[in-house]
C-alpha positions in Angstrom: 1.0 11.5 -16.7 -2.0 9.3 -15.5 -2.7 6.2 -13.1 -5.5 4.4 -13.3 -7.3 0.6 -12.1 -9.7 -1.6 -13.1 -10.7 -2.3 -9.4 -11.7 1.0 -8.4 -11.8 4.8 -9.7 -10.5 7.9 -7.9 -12.2 8.6 -4.5 -13.7 5.4 -4.6 -14.1 2.2 -2.2 -11.5 -0.2 -2.5 -13.1 -3.6 -3.2 -12.7 -6.4 -0.2 -10.8 -8.2 -2.4 -7.7 -5.9 -2.5 -7.5 -5.5 1.3 -5.7 -7.4 3.9 -9.1 -7.6 6.4 -12.8 -7.4 5.8 -15.6 -6.9 7.8 -16.7 -10.0 9.4 -17.9 -8.9 13.2 -16.1 -7.5 13.3 -12.8 -8.7 11.5 -11.9 -11.7 9.3 -8.5 -11.5 6.8 -9.5 -11.1 3.1 -8.0 -11.7 0.2 -5.3 -9.7 0.1 -4.6 -9.0 -3.8 -2.7 -6.7 -4.8 -4.9 -4.3 -7.6 -4.6 -3.5 -10.9 -3.1 -0.6 -11.8 -1.9 0.9 -15.5 -0.1 4.3 -16.0 0.5 6.3 -19.2 2.3 9.7 -20.4 5.5 8.8 -18.4 7.8 11.9 -20.1 10.5 11.5 -22.6 13.8 10.7 -20.6 11.9 7.8 -18.4 14.0 5.3 -17.6 12.2 3.1 -14.5 9.3 3.6 -12.4 8.4 3.9 -8.4 5.0 2.6 -7.0 4.2 3.3 -3.7 0.8 3.1 -1.6 0.6 5.0 1.4 -2.3 5.6 4.1 -2.3 8.4 6.2 -5.1 8.3 7.7 -3.7 5.9 10.8 -4.1 6.6 14.2 -1.3 7.9 16.2 -2.6 6.1 19.2 -3.2 2.9 19.4 -4.9 2.7 22.6 -8.4 2.5 21.4 -7.9 0.9 18.1 -9.7 -2.3 18.0 -11.1 -2.2 21.3 -14.7 -3.5 22.2 -17.2 -0.8 23.2 -14.3 1.7 22.4 -14.0 4.3 19.2 -11.1 5.6 17.5 -12.5 9.5 17.0 -12.1 11.2 13.9 -10.2 13.9 15.2 -7.3 11.7 16.8 -4.6 13.2 14.6 -3.0 11.0 12.2 0.3 9.6 10.8 1.5 7.4 7.7 1.2 4.0 7.3 3.4 1.9 4.4 1.5 -0.8 2.2 3.7 -0.7 -0.4 7.1 -0.2 -1.9 8.0 -1.1 -5.5 11.1 0.1 -7.1 13.2 -0.3 -10.3 9.7 -1.5 -12.8 11.3 -1.8 -15.9 10.1 1.7 -18.6 8.4 -0.7 -20.7 6.3 -2.1 -17.8 2.7 0.0 -17.9 0.5 -2.2 -16.4 0.3 -4.5 -13.4 -2.7 -7.1 -13.8 -4.9 -7.7 -10.3 -3.4 -10.6 -7.9 0.0 -10.2 -9.9 1.8 -9.3 -6.8 0.0 -10.2 -3.8 -3.0 -12.9 -4.0 -3.1 -14.0 -0.4 -2.5 -12.8 3.1 0.6 -14.5 4.2 2.0 -14.8 7.6 5.1 -13.6 8.8 5.2 -11.5 5.4 6.0 -12.3 1.8 9.7 -12.6 1.8 10.2 -13.0 -1.9 6.9 -11.1 -3.1 5.7 -11.1 -7.1 6.8 -8.2 -9.0 7.8 -7.2 -12.6 11.5 -8.4 -13.8 14.2 -6.6 -12.6 11.8 -4.4 -9.7 13.0 -4.4 -6.0 10.1 -4.4 -3.3 10.6 -2.8 0.3 9.2 -3.8 3.9 5.8 -2.5 4.7 4.6 -1.2 8.3 2.6 -4.7 9.1 6.1 -5.7 10.1 5.9 -2.9 13.3 2.1 -3.6 13.3 2.6 -7.7 13.9 5.7 -7.2 16.0 6.1 -9.7 18.8 2.8 -11.4 17.5 3.2 -15.1 18.1 0.8 -15.9 14.7 1.6 -13.2 12.5 5.0 -11.4 13.7 7.6 -11.6 10.9 9.1 -8.8 8.2 6.4 -8.2 5.6 7.8 -7.6 2.2 5.6 -6.2 -0.9 1.9 -5.3 -1.0 0.0 -5.6 2.0 -3.9 -4.3 1.5 -5.4 -1.8 3.7 -7.1 -2.9 7.3 -7.8 0.0 9.3 -9.2 -0.2 12.6 -12.6 -1.6 12.4 -13.9 0.7 15.3 -12.1 3.6 13.6 -14.5 6.8 13.1 -12.5 7.7 9.9 -12.7 7.1 6.5 -9.4 5.9 5.3 -7.6 7.3 1.9 -4.9 4.8 0.1 -2.7 6.7 -2.0 -1.4 4.9 -4.8 1.6 6.4 -6.5 3.9 6.0 -9.6 6.6 7.7 -10.4 8.5 7.9 -13.5 12.2 8.3 -12.7 15.7 9.8 -15.3 17.9 6.2 -14.0 17.1 2.9 -14.9 17.5 1.6 -11.3 18.2 3.0 -7.6 20.7 1.0 -5.3 18.2 -0.7 -3.0 18.6 -4.0 -1.9 14.9 -5.8 -0.7 13.6 -4.9 2.0 14.3 -1.1 1.9 11.7 1.5 4.1 10.4 4.7 2.9 12.9 6.8 4.2 15.6 5.2 2.3 13.7 5.2 -0.9 13.0 8.9 -0.6 16.6 9.6 -0.6 17.4 7.4 -3.6 14.7 8.8 -5.3 15.7 12.7 -4.8 16.7 14.3 -7.8 15.3 11.7 -10.3 11.9 12.4 -10.3 10.3 13.4 -13.8 6.8 13.0 -13.2 4.2 11.7 -10.5 0.4 10.4 -10.6 -1.5 9.0 -7.5 -4.9 7.4 -7.7 -6.5 7.6 -4.2 -9.3 4.7 -2.8 -10.8 4.8 0.0 -11.6 2.0 2.6 -13.4 1.2 6.0 -14.2 -1.8 8.1 -16.1 0.4 10.3 -19.9 -0.4 9.1 -21.1 3.2 10.6 -18.5 4.5 8.4 -19.6 5.4 4.5 -17.4 4.4 2.0 
């Protein structure tokens, strides 16, 4: 099974168009378009697909995050941050056009994000990040792109994964989380493929 994008190759920088934030003295909201994704060679018996996007390089402590005059050490332990959970993609679907699942930053979150017919989308971790923010706080569903700390010394890796399942749908309601998704997928995954792009808002970090 293979996964690719017209917008970036394996290990390359994700263009700012597909990010939530971009560099702008030091930060500004970006276009937040979902990237083009295409997949092929799913195994016989595939009846649906799941897509996830997860950044495993998020600082485990927010003490220095986005603080002027300070930096987030590359040595700081890291945790996962969910950017996209998309389930129940029909088996006949093999491609998502750029911008087809997100085409802007939506303050307070997209409550009914676009997706393939019959699909269902989960909550991403911007929900927790913006909790208590008067302007941005809300429930973020669907795709919201990269927005690493602008003072992070570490280049972030964004893992887009496509999973082929042996069931036509998973018993998930809109707004499910990663734990619920993994529990529902257990025992049903026939194959997976991953595409990893990189992103940084720190001008001193390559990539």
